[in-house]
C-alpha positions in Angstrom: 82.8 44.7 -4.7 80.8 42.2 -5.4 77.8 42.8 -7.8 74.0 41.5 -7.9 74.0 39.4 -11.0 70.7 37.8 -10.9 67.9 37.5 -8.2 67.0 38.1 -5.5 64.2 35.2 -5.5 62.3 34.6 -2.5 61.4 30.9 -2.2 60.6 29.1 0.7 58.4 31.2 3.3 57.3 29.9 6.8 55.7 31.4 9.5 59.2 32.5 10.7 61.7 31.4 8.2 62.5 32.0 4.3 65.3 31.7 2.2 66.0 34.0 -0.8 68.5 33.1 -4.1 71.3 35.3 -5.5 74.2 35.1 -7.9 77.0 37.5 -7.5 80.0 38.5 -9.5 82.5 37.1 -7.5 83.1 35.1 -4.0 81.4 37.1 -1.1 78.6 36.6 1.6 75.3 36.9 1.2 73.3 38.8 3.6 69.4 39.7 3.8 68.1 42.1 6.1 64.7 43.1 6.7 62.9 45.7 8.4 61.6 44.0 11.6 64.8 43.0 13.1 65.0 39.3 11.0 68.1 38.5 9.1 70.2 35.6 7.5 73.6 35.1 5.7 75.1 32.5 3.8 78.7 32.2 1.8 78.6 31.8 -2.1 79.4 29.1 -3.9 80.6 28.3 -6.7 79.6 26.1 -9.9 81.3 26.9 -13.6 82.5 30.5 -12.5 79.3 31.7 -11.5 78.7 32.4 -7.6 75.3 31.8 -5.9 74.1 31.8 -2.7 70.6 30.7 -0.9 70.3 32.5 2.3 68.1 31.4 5.2 66.3 33.7 7.0 65.3 32.9 10.5 63.5 34.9 13.2 60.1 36.3 11.0 56.9 37.0 12.5 54.0 35.0 11.5 51.4 37.2 9.9 53.8 40.3 8.8 55.2 41.6 6.3 58.4 43.0 6.3 60.3 44.6 3.6 64.2 43.5 3.2 67.4 44.2 1.4 70.1 42.3 0.2 73.7 43.1 1.2 76.6 41.5 -0.2 79.8 42.1 1.9 78.3 44.6 3.8 77.1 46.9 0.8 73.5 46.8 -0.6 73.1 46.0 -4.2 69.0 46.1 -3.4 66.4 47.3 -3.8 68.0 48.7 -7.0 68.6 52.4 -7.3 65.9 54.6 -8.7 63.3 51.5 -8.7 60.3 52.2 -9.8 58.8 49.2 -7.5 57.9 48.8 -4.2 60.3 47.2 -1.8 60.5 43.9 -1.8 59.2 42.2 1.0 58.8 38.9 3.2 55.1 38.0 3.7 55.0 35.2 6.5 51.9 33.0 6.8 49.3 33.1 9.9 47.3 29.9 11.9 43.7 30.1 9.6 44.6 32.5 6.3 43.6 32.1 3.3 45.9 30.5 1.0 46.0 32.2 -3.0 48.5 29.6 -5.0 48.8 31.4 -8.5 49.9 28.6 -11.4 51.2 28.4 -15.0 53.7 26.9 -17.2 55.7 27.4 -20.6 57.1 30.8 -20.6 59.6 32.3 -23.3 61.4 35.2 -22.0 59.7 38.2 -22.8 61.0 40.7 -25.3 62.6 44.6 -24.3 59.5 46.5 -23.9 60.5 48.9 -26.7 60.3 45.5 -29.1 57.3 44.4 -30.4 55.9 40.9 -28.3 55.3 38.5 -31.1 53.2 36.3 -28.5 51.3 39.1 -26.7 51.8 40.3 -23.1 53.2 38.3 -20.9 51.0 37.2 -18.0 53.5 36.8 -15.3 54.7 40.2 -16.2 51.1 41.9 -16.1 50.4 40.3 -12.7 53.8 41.8 -11.6 52.6 45.6 -12.9 49.6 45.0 -10.8 50.7 43.9 -8.1 53.3 46.9 -7.7 50.2 49.2 -8.5 48.2 48.3 -5.8 50.9 46.9 -3.4 48.1 46.4 0.0 46.0 44.5 -2.7 45.7 40.6 -3.6 48.5 38.8 -4.5 49.3 35.1 -4.2 50.9 33.2 -1.4 53.1 31.6 -4.0 53.4 30.8 -7.6 53.5 27.6 -8.7 55.1 27.2 -11.9 54.9 24.1 -13.5 57.7 23.9 -16.6 59.2 25.0 -19.2 60.5 28.1 -17.1 63.2 28.4 -19.9 63.5 26.9 -23.3 67.0 25.3 -24.2 65.7 24.4 -27.5 63.7 27.1 -28.6 66.4 30.5 -28.0 65.2 34.3 -28.8 67.2 35.9 -31.5 69.0 37.9 -29.3 70.6 34.6 -27.6 70.6 32.9 -30.8 73.4 36.0 -31.6 75.1 35.6 -28.3 75.4 32.0 -29.2 77.0 32.5 -32.4 79.6 35.5 -31.4 80.4 32.5 -28.8 80.9 28.9 -30.4 79.4 29.7 -34.1 76.0 27.7 -35.3 77.4 25.6 -38.2 77.9 22.1 -35.5 74.9 20.8 -33.8 72.6 21.8 -31.3 73.2 25.0 -33.8 71.2 27.9 -31.9 70.4 25.5 -29.5 72.1 25.7 -25.7 75.0 23.6 -25.7 76.2 23.9 -21.9 76.1 25.2 -18.2 77.1 28.8 -19.3 74.8 29.1 -22.3 72.1 28.3 -19.6 73.0 30.9 -17.6 72.1 32.9 -20.4 68.7 31.8 -20.4 68.3 32.5 -17.1 70.0 35.9 -17.0 67.4 36.7 -20.1 64.1 35.5 -18.5 64.6 36.6 -14.8 66.5 40.0 -15.0 63.2 41.2 -17.1 62.5 44.3 -14.7 58.9 42.8 -14.0 59.9 39.4 -13.3 62.6 40.1 -11.3 61.0 42.1 -8.7 57.5 39.7 -8.8 60.0 36.5 -7.5 61.6 38.6 -5.0 58.7 39.4 -3.6 56.0 36.4 -4.0 57.7 33.2 -3.0 57.8 30.5 -5.8 57.7 26.5 -6.5 59.4 24.8 -9.7 59.3 21.8 -11.6 61.2 21.4 -14.7 59.4 20.2 -18.1 60.8 19.0 -21.3 61.9 22.3 -22.7 63.5 23.3 -20.0 66.3 20.3 -21.2 64.8 20.0 -24.8 61.3 19.1 -26.5 60.1 15.8 -25.9 62.9 14.6 -23.7 62.7 10.8 -21.6 60.4 10.3 -24.5 61.2 6.8 -24.7 64.1 4.6 -24.6 64.4 4.5 -28.6 64.4 8.5 -27.9 66.9 8.2 -25.5 69.1 6.0 -27.6 68.9 8.2 -30.1 70.1 10.9 -28.5 73.0 9.5 -26.6 74.3 8.6 -30.0 75.1 12.6 -30.7 78.2 13.9 -30.2 76.2 17.0 -28.0 73.9 15.7 -26.3 75.9 14.6 -22.9 77.2 18.4 -22.3 73.2 19.2 -23.1 71.6 17.0 -20.2 74.7 17.5 -18.1 73.9 21.0 -17.9 70.3 21.1 -17.8 70.4 19.3 -14.6 73.1 21.0 -13.1 71.6 24.4 -13.9 68.5 23.4 -12.7 69.6 22.6 -9.6 71.1 25.7 -8.8 68.4 28.0 -10.2 65.4 26.1 -9.3 65.5 22.9 -7.0 67.4 24.3 -4.2 64.9 27.2 -3.6 62.1 24.2 -3.7 63.4 23.1 -0.2 63.0 24.1 3.5 65.5 25.2 5.4 65.4 21.7 7.4 65.7 20.0 4.1 68.5 22.1 2.9 70.8 21.3 6.2 70.1 17.7 5.6 71.0 17.8 2.0 74.3 15.7 1.5 75.0 17.3 -2.1 74.5 21.1 -0.9 76.7 20.3 2.0 79.5 18.8 -0.8 78.9 21.5 -3.0 79.2 24.4 -0.2 82.2 22.4 1.0 84.9 23.2 -1.8 86.2 26.0 -3.6 84.8 24.9 -6.6 81.8 22.6 -6.7 81.2 21.9 -10.4 82.7 18.5 -10.6 80.7 17.3 -7.6 77.6 18.7 -9.3 78.6 17.6 -12.8 78.6 14.4 -11.5 75.5 14.2 -9.8 73.9 15.3 -13.0 75.2 12.7 -14.5 74.1 10.3 -11.8 70.6 11.3 -12.5 71.0 10.9 -16.1 72.2 7.7 -16.1 70.4 6.0 -13.0 66.8 8.3 -12.8 65.7 6.4 -9.6 68.9 7.5 -7.6 67.9 11.2 -7.5 64.4 12.4 -6.7 63.6 16.5 -7.9 60.2 15.9 -6.7 59.1 17.6 -3.3 56.1 18.5 -0.9 55.2 21.9 0.3 52.8 22.1 3.1 50.8 26.0 2.7 48.8 25.4 6.5 46.4 23.1 5.8 47.0 23.0 2.2 49.6 19.8 1.0 51.2 20.6 -2.5 53.2 17.7 -4.0 55.4 18.6 -7.1 56.0 15.5 -8.9 58.8 14.6 -11.3 56.7 13.4 -15.0 60.5 14.2 -16.8 62.9 12.5 -15.0 61.8 10.1 -13.1 60.5 7.7 -16.0 61.4 4.3 -16.7 60.8 4.3 -20.4 61.5 0.3 -21.1 58.3 -0.8 -23.4 57.6 -4.2 -21.1 57.3 -1.9 -17.8 57.2 1.7 -18.8 55.8 3.8 -16.4 56.3 8.1 -15.8 57.4 7.4 -12.4 60.3 4.8 -11.2 58.8 2.4 -8.2 60.5 4.2 -5.4 59.1 7.9 -6.9 55.8 6.3 -6.8 55.9 5.1 -3.5 56.9 8.3 -2.2 54.2 10.1 -3.9 51.9 7.6 -2.0 53.2 8.0 1.3 53.4 12.1 0.7 49.6 12.2 -0.4 48.6 9.8 2.0 50.1 11.1 5.2 48.7 12.5 8.0 45.5 12.6 6.5 42.6 14.5 8.2 45.3 17.4 8.7 44.8 19.2 5.3 41.7 20.1 3.5 43.3 20.3 0.3 45.6 18.2 -1.7 47.0 19.6 -5.0 49.4 17.1 -7.2 51.3 19.5 -9.4 52.6 17.6 -12.3 53.6 19.4 -16.0 52.0 16.9 -17.6 48.1 16.7 -16.9 46.4 13.8 -16.0 43.2 14.1 -17.6 43.4 14.8 -21.3 40.8 15.7 -23.8 39.8 11.7 -24.7 40.8 11.5 -28.1 43.9 12.8 -27.3 44.0 10.4 -24.2 43.0 7.3 -26.6 46.0 8.0 -29.4 48.4 7.8 -26.2 47.6 4.7 -24.8 46.8 3.4 -28.5 50.6 4.6 -29.7 51.9 3.0 -26.1 50.1 -0.3 -27.4 51.7 -0.2 -31.0 55.3 0.4 -29.7 54.9 -2.3 -26.8 54.0 -4.8 -30.1 50.3 -5.5 -29.9 50.1 -5.1 -33.6 53.7 -6.4 -34.4 57.1 -4.4 -35.8 55.5 -2.4 -38.7 52.7 -1.1 -35.9 55.9 -0.4 -33.6 57.5 1.3 -35.6 54.8 3.9 -36.7 53.7 3.8 -32.9 57.2 5.3 -32.2 57.1 8.0 -34.9 53.5 9.3 -33.5 54.6 9.5 -30.5 57.4 11.9 -31.2 55.7 13.8 -33.7 52.4 14.1 -31.9 54.0 14.4 -28.8 52.0 11.4 -27.3 54.0 11.4 -23.9 51.8 12.6 -21.3 50.7 10.4 -18.6 47.9 8.6 -20.7 51.5 7.0 -22.4 52.1 5.3 -19.4 48.8 3.6 -18.6 49.7 1.3 -15.2 50.7 4.6 -14.1 47.6 6.7 -15.1 45.7 3.9 -13.5 48.2 4.0 -10.4 47.7 7.9 -10.2 43.6 7.5 -10.6 43.4 5.0 -7.7 45.6 7.5 -5.4 43.8 10.6 -6.2 40.6 7.9 -5.1 42.3 6.8 -2.1 43.3 9.8 -0.8 39.9 11.8 -1.3 38.2 8.9 0.1 36.7 8.7 3.9 36.4 10.3 7.0 39.6 12.2 7.1 39.4 13.0 3.1 39.9 16.6 2.0 37.7 18.7 0.5 39.0 18.8 -2.9 41.9 16.4 -4.5 43.6 18.8 -7.7 45.6 17.9 -10.7 47.6 21.1 -11.6 49.5 20.6 -14.5 50.3 23.2 -18.1 52.7 22.0 -21.0 49.6 21.9 -23.5 49.3 25.8 -24.2 45.7 26.2 -23.1 43.6 26.5 -20.2 41.1 23.8 -19.1 39.1 22.1 -16.6 38.3 18.5 -16.5 36.4 16.6 -13.9 36.3 12.8 -13.5 33.6 10.2 -12.3 33.9 6.9 -11.2 31.6 4.2 -12.5 28.4 3.0 -10.6 29.2 6.6 -8.7 31.5 5.0 -6.5 34.2 8.0 -6.5 35.8 9.8 -3.9 34.0 12.3 -1.2 36.5 15.2 -2.2 35.7 16.8 -5.2 38.6 15.6 -7.7 39.7 18.3 -10.8 42.4 18.4 -13.4 43.3 21.7 -13.7 45.7 23.1 -16.5 47.2 26.4 -17.2 49.5 27.3 -20.1 50.8 28.7 -21.8 52.1 31.7 -19.2 53.9 33.3 -22.4 53.8 31.5 -25.6 52.7 30.8 -29.0 49.2 28.8 -29.6 48.9 27.6 -32.9 45.9 27.0 -34.5 46.1 23.7 -35.0 46.1 23.5 -31.2 42.9 25.1 -30.6 41.2 23.1 -33.4 42.7 19.5 -32.1 42.2 20.2 -28.6 38.5 21.6 -29.3 37.5 18.9 -31.6 39.5 16.3 -28.9 36.5 16.6 -26.4 33.3 16.2 -28.9 31.1 13.3 -29.3 32.7 12.2 -32.9 36.4 12.6 -31.3 35.3 10.1 -28.4 34.2 7.3 -31.0 37.2 7.7 -32.9 39.2 7.2 -29.6 37.5 3.8 -29.2 38.5 2.8 -32.3 42.1 3.3 -31.5 41.8 1.4 -28.3 40.2 -1.5 -30.0 43.3 -1.9 -32.4 45.2 -1.4 -30.2 44.3 -3.9 -27.5 43.8 -1.6 -25.2 40.8 -1.7 -22.3 39.1 1.8 -20.5 40.1 3.4 -18.3 39.1 3.2 -14.8 37.4 6.8 -15.0 35.6 8.8 -17.5 35.7 12.6 -17.2 34.2 15.1 -18.7 35.3 18.9 -19.3 34.1 21.4 -17.0 35.7 24.6 -18.2 37.0 25.8 -21.5 39.1 25.3 -23.2 40.9 28.4 -23.1 43.8 29.7 -25.5 46.0 32.6 -24.6 48.9 34.1 -22.4 47.2 33.1 -18.5 47.3 32.3 -15.3 45.2 30.5 -13.1 45.0 31.1 -9.7 43.2 29.1 -6.7 41.7 30.8 -3.8 41.7 28.2 -0.5 39.4 29.5 2.5 39.4 26.5 5.0 37.5 23.7 3.3 36.2 26.1 0.5 38.0 26.3 -2.7 37.6 29.2 -5.5 39.3 29.2 -8.9 39.9 32.4 -11.3 41.8 32.1 -15.2 42.9 35.3 -16.1 44.4 36.4 -19.2 47.0 38.6 -19.9 45.3 41.1 -22.7 46.9 44.2 -24.2 45.6 47.7 -23.7 45.6 50.6 -25.9 48.7 52.6 -24.4 51.3 50.3 -25.6 53.7 48.5 -23.9 52.9 48.5 -19.9 49.6 48.8 -20.6 48.6 45.3 -20.7 46.0 43.8 -18.0 44.8 40.5 -16.6 41.1 39.9 -17.2 38.7 37.5 -15.7 37.5 34.9 -18.4 36.2 32.9 -15.6 35.3 32.3 -11.7 34.1 29.5 -10.0 33.3 28.3 -6.4 34.5 24.7 -6.6 33.5 23.7 -3.3 31.5 26.6 -1.6 
């Protein structure tokens, strides 16, 4: 009898269809049956000895909530017996509904409830507890998880012990993840957390990777890539990271129509063991990033979401350095401008912030200029050292791409068909803030444009980060930043920006509520209660109307 190893994860949902992802213990047919009669089934496919299925569910009715069960070869495996959680349900949108989007990034797996949590309550765990306690209350229409869903380079003590028993830790990469099997351990540790497992079974999710899904500073520079490729362990690590991302995260981002047209998905399912097919795809993605697209678009009523790959799509040659390769940049542009007037809000999800504290922006621009050789070979070596040491590899470290994104945002937000808001949603930097740009002479777009940054969901926030990011917004920091740019012979960016909220530190989530052309924002932090494990609450620390 097949067992349910991982999942179910409710991924794509529209008015009449959905997809549900599962991992089973052996080859089988996975089936989803809804209380209203909607259903779907799919045969599992195999990758590296693991068996997965992405079940398309059809026949759903718009504007309804239908509890569902999962069966493997006809035997029910979900809901789990004796579960304390309400039934998992597929909620379909109706025309004109409000859209609630909750987002964040950077989640270490929470330890078991009987263990001390050194970084405080997990914001997603806490959200799950609140929804379960009030199943008819407010809940997101979708979770946007903006990177670092797993940490391949910072494993827990429990995973470290498991790795040590499997292969020992004397050789690189030590207690970091080495191969596909070890990646599956990370997903088990993270997604078998009871609260997270239930939450992901009943709230749809969209995901994109960031560096820690593979390794810290992934694709920082051409020199960094050369150094990593010179090691004996890197190739297996990066191929396994891309393979496991495709299986666990990327597939569920796609609509049923996109899945039906996906050549790789068809090829993996057509063979008894899809490992070699998927591995060849990962190798091609690593060798030629422009040959693979991880970015995708989702529309939620009149809300358009562009999830942009700001890690694997990079061009790293110092003379043509870009966050996105030309094909990827053109695709993002087309998706942002397609059918303008058909959406009221444009959300650009990119793991790395577009607008940073000004000092950090200027430091990243400076280090890029040094690495390009603006001040000679010695300064170039220092620039590369600084870039790696201080993680200076956000949009500001790709100046041409920063300007191109700025131009696209202005174009998308201008004119009679402009949306009410254009918001860039990001994580990565282990704190939250709101930044608002302004264009010279007041010649900005008609839409309200904001950088909304929220992280971590569950991670540590060192004092150095708190102090550095607070200082980075100060007047003195702006003066210091201009010195950097003058030394690097770099021009000023096309926009200025100010801090409109924050910085806020803690384990946290942001929620956008989009109602017609109005938009409001809420930031909530997970705070420990007095009752011990399970008593944490989400406290609102900021709530504001972005567009009344």
